[in-house]
C-alpha positions in Angstrom: 14.0 -18.5 -9.2 16.4 -15.6 -9.8 17.2 -13.1 -12.5 21.0 -13.1 -11.8 20.6 -10.4 -9.1 18.1 -11.5 -6.5 15.1 -13.8 -6.3 12.3 -12.8 -8.6 9.7 -15.1 -7.0 9.8 -15.0 -3.2 8.1 -17.6 -1.0 8.1 -17.0 2.7 7.1 -19.6 5.3 6.4 -22.1 2.5 5.6 -24.9 5.0 3.4 -22.9 7.3 0.5 -25.2 8.2 -2.0 -22.5 9.1 -5.4 -22.5 7.2 -4.5 -19.6 4.9 -2.2 -19.0 2.0 -1.4 -15.3 1.1 -0.4 -13.7 -2.2 0.8 -10.2 -2.6 1.0 -9.7 -6.4 2.2 -6.0 -6.3 4.6 -6.2 -3.4 7.6 -4.7 -5.1 8.6 -1.7 -7.2 12.0 -3.2 -8.3 13.1 -3.0 -11.9 15.4 -5.9 -12.7 18.7 -5.1 -14.3 17.7 -6.9 -17.4 14.9 -4.4 -18.0 17.1 -1.2 -17.5 17.1 1.5 -18.6 13.4 1.6 -17.8 12.8 5.3 -18.4 11.1 6.2 -15.1 12.7 8.2 -12.3 13.1 6.7 -8.8 10.5 9.0 -7.3 7.9 7.8 -9.9 8.8 4.2 -9.0 8.0 4.9 -5.4 4.4 5.8 -6.3 1.4 3.4 -6.5 1.7 3.1 -10.3 4.7 0.8 -9.7 3.5 -1.3 -6.8 1.1 -1.5 -3.8 2.7 0.5 -1.0 2.3 -1.1 2.4 0.8 -4.3 1.1 3.9 -6.5 1.7 4.4 -5.6 5.3 0.7 -6.3 6.0 1.1 -9.6 4.2 4.2 -10.5 6.2 2.5 -9.7 9.5 -0.5 -11.8 8.5 1.8 -14.6 7.4 3.5 -14.6 10.8 0.2 -14.3 12.7 -1.6 -17.0 10.8 1.5 -19.2 10.1 0.6 -18.9 6.4 2.8 -19.3 3.3 3.3 -15.9 1.6 4.0 -15.5 -2.2 5.2 -12.3 -3.9 7.1 -11.4 -7.1 10.0 -9.0 -6.4 9.4 -7.1 -9.6 7.3 -4.0 -10.3 4.0 -4.5 -12.0 5.2 -2.0 -14.6 7.5 -4.8 -15.8 4.8 -7.4 -15.9 1.6 -7.6 -13.8 1.4 -11.1 -12.2 -2.2 -10.4 -11.4 -3.2 -10.3 -15.0 -3.9 -13.1 -17.5 -1.0 -13.7 -20.0 -3.3 -12.5 -22.8 -4.6 -9.4 -21.0 -3.9 -6.0 -22.6 -2.9 -4.7 -19.2 -0.3 -7.5 -18.6 2.5 -5.1 -19.7 1.3 -1.5 -19.8 2.6 1.3 -22.0 0.8 3.9 -19.9 -0.3 4.1 -16.2 -2.6 6.9 -15.1 -1.6 9.0 -18.1 2.1 8.5 -17.5 4.0 6.8 -20.3 6.1 3.7 -19.5 8.9 4.2 -22.2 10.5 0.7 -21.8 7.2 -1.0 -22.7 6.5 0.9 -25.9 7.2 -1.2 -29.0 8.0 -4.2 -26.8 9.2 -7.1 -28.9 7.4 -10.5 -28.7 10.6 -12.0 -27.6 10.9 -9.6 -24.6 7.3 -10.1 -23.7 7.8 -13.9 -23.8 10.9 -13.6 -21.7 9.1 -11.7 -18.9 6.3 -14.2 -18.9 8.8 -17.1 -18.7 11.1 -15.5 -16.1 8.6 -13.8 -13.8 4.9 -14.5 -14.4 5.0 -18.3 -15.0 7.4 -19.1 -12.1 5.2 -17.0 -9.7 2.1 -18.9 -10.5 3.9 -22.2 -10.6 5.2 -21.6 -7.0 1.6 -20.9 -5.8 0.4 -24.1 -7.6 3.1 -26.2 -6.1 2.4 -25.1 -2.6 -1.4 -25.5 -2.9 -0.9 -29.0 -4.4 1.4 -30.0 -1.5 -1.2 -28.7 1.0 -3.9 -30.6 -0.7 -1.8 -33.8 -0.6 -1.1 -33.3 3.1 -4.8 -32.9 3.8 -4.5 -29.2 4.9 -7.5 -27.1 4.3 -6.7 -23.7 2.7 -8.4 -20.4 2.1 -6.6 -18.0 -0.3 -6.1 -14.3 0.5 -4.7 -11.6 -1.8 -3.4 -8.5 -0.1 -3.4 -5.2 -2.2 -3.4 -1.5 -1.6 -4.9 1.4 -3.5 -4.4 5.1 -3.8 -6.8 7.4 -1.9 -7.4 9.5 -5.1 -7.6 8.1 -8.6 -7.8 10.4 -11.6 -8.9 13.2 -9.3 -11.7 11.2 -7.6 -11.5 10.5 -3.9 -12.1 6.9 -2.7 -14.1 6.9 0.6 -13.5 3.3 1.6 -10.7 2.5 4.0 -10.8 -1.1 2.8 -12.5 -3.1 0.0 -13.3 -6.8 -0.3 -13.2 -8.1 -3.9 -14.7 -11.4 -4.8 -16.2 -13.4 -7.6 -18.9 -16.0 -7.7 -17.7 -17.7 -4.5 -18.4 -15.3 -1.7 -18.1 -17.6 1.3 -15.1 -15.8 2.7 -15.9 -12.4 1.3 -19.3 -12.2 3.1 -17.7 -13.1 6.4 -15.0 -10.4 6.0 -17.5 -7.8 4.9 -19.8 -8.6 7.9 -17.0 -8.3 10.4 -15.5 -5.2 8.9 -18.8 -3.4 8.7 -19.4 -4.1 12.4 -16.9 -1.3 13.0 -18.8 2.0 12.6 -15.6 3.9 11.9 -15.0 1.9 8.7 -16.4 2.5 5.2 -16.1 -0.9 3.5 -16.1 -1.3 -0.2 -18.0 -4.3 -1.6 -16.3 -5.1 -4.9 -15.0 -1.5 -4.6 -12.7 0.2 -5.6 -12.2 -2.7 -7.9 -14.2 -5.7 -9.0 -13.3 -8.9 -11.0 -14.7 -7.2 -14.1 -11.7 -4.8 -13.9 -9.4 -7.8 -14.5 -7.9 -7.5 -11.0 -8.9 -10.9 -9.8 -6.7 -13.2 -11.9 -4.4 -14.7 -9.3 -7.2 -15.6 -6.9 -9.5 -16.9 -9.7 -6.7 -18.9 -11.3 -5.7 -20.7 -8.1 -8.8 -20.8 -5.9 -11.6 -21.6 -8.4 -10.3 -24.9 -9.8 -9.7 -26.2 -6.2 -12.9 -24.7 -4.9 -11.0 -22.8 -2.2 -12.7 -20.0 -0.2 -10.9 -16.9 -1.3 -11.0 -13.1 -1.4 -8.9 -10.1 -2.3 -8.4 -7.5 0.5 -7.7 -4.0 -0.8 -6.5 -1.5 1.8 -6.3 2.2 1.1 -2.6 3.0 1.2 -2.8 6.0 3.5 -4.1 3.5 6.1 -0.9 1.5 5.9 1.7 4.1 5.2 3.7 3.4 8.3 4.6 0.4 10.5 1.9 1.2 13.0 -0.8 1.2 10.4 0.5 -1.9 8.8 0.6 -3.8 12.1 -2.8 -2.5 13.2 -4.5 -3.6 9.9 -2.7 -7.0 9.9 -3.9 -7.6 13.5 -7.4 -6.5 12.7 -7.6 -8.8 9.6 -6.0 -11.7 11.4 -8.6 -11.7 14.1 -11.4 -11.6 11.6 -9.8 -14.3 9.4 -9.4 -16.6 12.4 -13.1 -16.3 13.1 -14.0 -16.5 9.5 -12.2 -19.7 9.0 -14.1 -21.3 11.9 -17.4 -20.2 10.3 -16.6 -21.2 6.7 -17.9 -24.7 7.0 -21.4 -23.3 7.5 -21.1 -20.5 4.9 -23.0 -20.6 1.6 -21.2 -20.8 -1.7 -23.6 -18.3 -3.3 -23.2 -16.4 -6.5 -22.9 -12.7 -6.6 
């Protein structure tokens, strides 16, 4: 699916038969031509308010390492947040961390519907189609979302290098948390710095819960993955844990939080 310039929904390694599927909801800071002028300078769009810096390279390394399909929208979350419900107030923000987003103020219902139709809906349809194909082929799947977060938010430092976000199904999350906490150099967030109550778990919940797939969101502090070395190191660390976790999932509980 394209917007006349480049693909809006990107699917990499769609036929990868590995046991994971990966989503990277905030991979891009691109503003499509149809949304210009957007009213934000290029240096602002390079900050975390527009995307999750470092998340896509980690996702790509994981996709290659695990032979997993990878899905991402090539559009900034300031245009529309694909990790939000269509009826969420934060779907299309008018302000982010106190910074106004001029193009979204007074947005018409027609433009809101266009963004949903051209970006949000095709992204989730692509994920659905792949998971359905995998189910028909008898491939087991665990769903992983890769995100990053800023080290300081509204003046408050975040001590965690990585956080695992999960809902009622904590089969995969518990295995990830256990293995990450085994490294004494890591401070691991458990539903920190975000939790499903913050409306950040939409993509995982939408696609994993109806299919009862093991799933978790992995949030990495973006100063940990600010260069290629950090991105590769984190991808390798996570890949090793995920391979072990997948083997252990059959015996893991499906406990509530």
